[in-house]
Structure formats: C-alpha cells, structure tokens
N, C-alpha and C positions, 0 to 999 in steps of 0.2 A: 514444633511438631504439629502435624495436621490432625484435626479431630475426626476426619473422614478417611475411610480406606481408599485405595487407588481407584477402584471401580466407581465408588460414589463421587469422588472428587472429579473424575473424568466426566461423569454424567452431568454434574453441576456446571462444569466449565463449558461443556458443549452447548449449553442453553444460553450462554452469553453471546449476544449479537452486537457487534460494534457499528451500528448504522448511525450516520450523521454525528460523528464524533466532533469534538472541538477542532481538531486538526482539519477534518474534512470541511467543516463550516468555514474555517479560516481560508482554505484554498478556494472554496466555492465563492467566497466574497471577493477574493483577489481575481478570480476568473471574471466575475460579473463586472468588477471595477474596470477590467481591461476590455470590456465589451464582448466577452466570450459567453454566449448564452445558449448555444445549441447542444449542450451536453445532457446526458442522462446519468443520474447517480445510481450506482450499484447495478449496472446493466448485467443481465443474466447471460454471460458468455464465460468461456474458460477463465478461471482466476477471479471472476467477479470484480472487475476493476472499479475503483472508487468513482471514476468518471469515464464516460465513453461518448464517443462521437460516432455513432453507428453509420451515419450516411457516408462518412469518409474513412471508416474503419481505423480510428485512433483510440487506443485504450490508455488511460492515465491512472497510474497507481500512486498513492501517497503512502510511502513506507516510513513507519516510525523507526527512529534510530535504534531503539532497544529491540523490538520484535524482529526487525529485518537485518540486525547485526551490522549497523553502519560502521564502515572502516574508519571514519573520522571521529565519531563521538559515541558509538555504541558501547554499552557497558555490560558486564556479566556479573550476576549475583555471586557473592562470596560463599553462599551456602549451596549445598547440593550441586556443586560445580560440574560434575560429569553430566547430570541431567540437563542443565542449562546449556552446556556446550553443545550437546547433541541436538537439543531442541532448536537452538538458534542456527546451527549448521543446516538442519533439515529445512527450516524456514527459508534460508538463502537458496538452498538447492531447489525447493519448490518454486521460488521466484524465477529462477533460471529456466525451469521446465515450463512454467506458464509463458514466459517470454518466447521460448522456442515454439511452443504450440501455437500461440497467437500469431506469431510471424509466419508460421507455416500456413495459417488460415488467411493470410493476406492483411493482417492488422499491423499497424505501426504501434509500438509500445513505448510509452514514456514513463519513467519512474522519477518521482520527486521525493527527496529525503525530507523528513520532518524538520531538520535544522535549516533547510533552505527557505522555510516559511518566515524566518526572521527577516529576510530581505527578499520578498517574492518576485522582484523584478526579473531576476535571472531565470527562474523556472518559467515565468510567464513568457519570456522571450522564446525559450525552447518550445513551449506549447504553441505559441503563435506560429513559429516556424513549421512545426509539424502539421499544423492546420492549414498551412499555405497562406497565411495572412502576413 
C-alpha cells in the first residue's frame, strides 16, 4: 500500500525525469562505435525522441520493454492489474500517436526495443539505413 494519496504520488512521479538512462547511454555508445555522431539527445520536438538527427529529420526512440509494452518480452505487474493494463495500453497508444504526428511533419521514425541492445548490430543497421549510410 502506498503511503501517499493519488494526488501526492502523481506530483512526485511527475518530477522524475529519465535523461541519459543506462539504456540511452548504451545506445549512444553503440551509435558512436558505428561512427554515427551527428545526433542530438532529447531533441525538443513531438514525443521528445531519445536521439534526433534534425538535419535529415530522423527521430530515434529507445523503448523499454516494460514501459512500452513489448510484445516479445514486456511484462505486467501482478498487483493493481487493471491500472497497469490501462497505463501500458495508453503508453503504446501514445507511441503510435507520436509516430503518426512526426511522420506527418516529415520525420522518419525509428523505434528500438530495449531487448535489441543485447545485440546492437541489428538496430544499428536499421539506423544506418534510415540515415542513408
């Protein structure tokens, strides 16, 4: 049971900012190792992509398997199931909306799943292709 009421918990959670997480740093290192250096992190456009290549309008999102409801390895908590099901569905819906809006603005959108960083060669190939390299 939470020691805070819903309003206070929401206020606390809204102040948590996930910049330069371990996953982002891992992908950043893989990009740099592949010679990809022209990115900006947390670029201020729709959806705030983790990495952006503004000159060629490519937005790169790194989706954690839990928060973005990965069909391969995402998991759902066993407590408060209805809340988590709705939350994770809304996250996936928001991802689709962001993709649609960015594409409408002329951006190419790439999404990399957290589990793909176990062997980053595959996502790096997709990224290089999107960058025209």
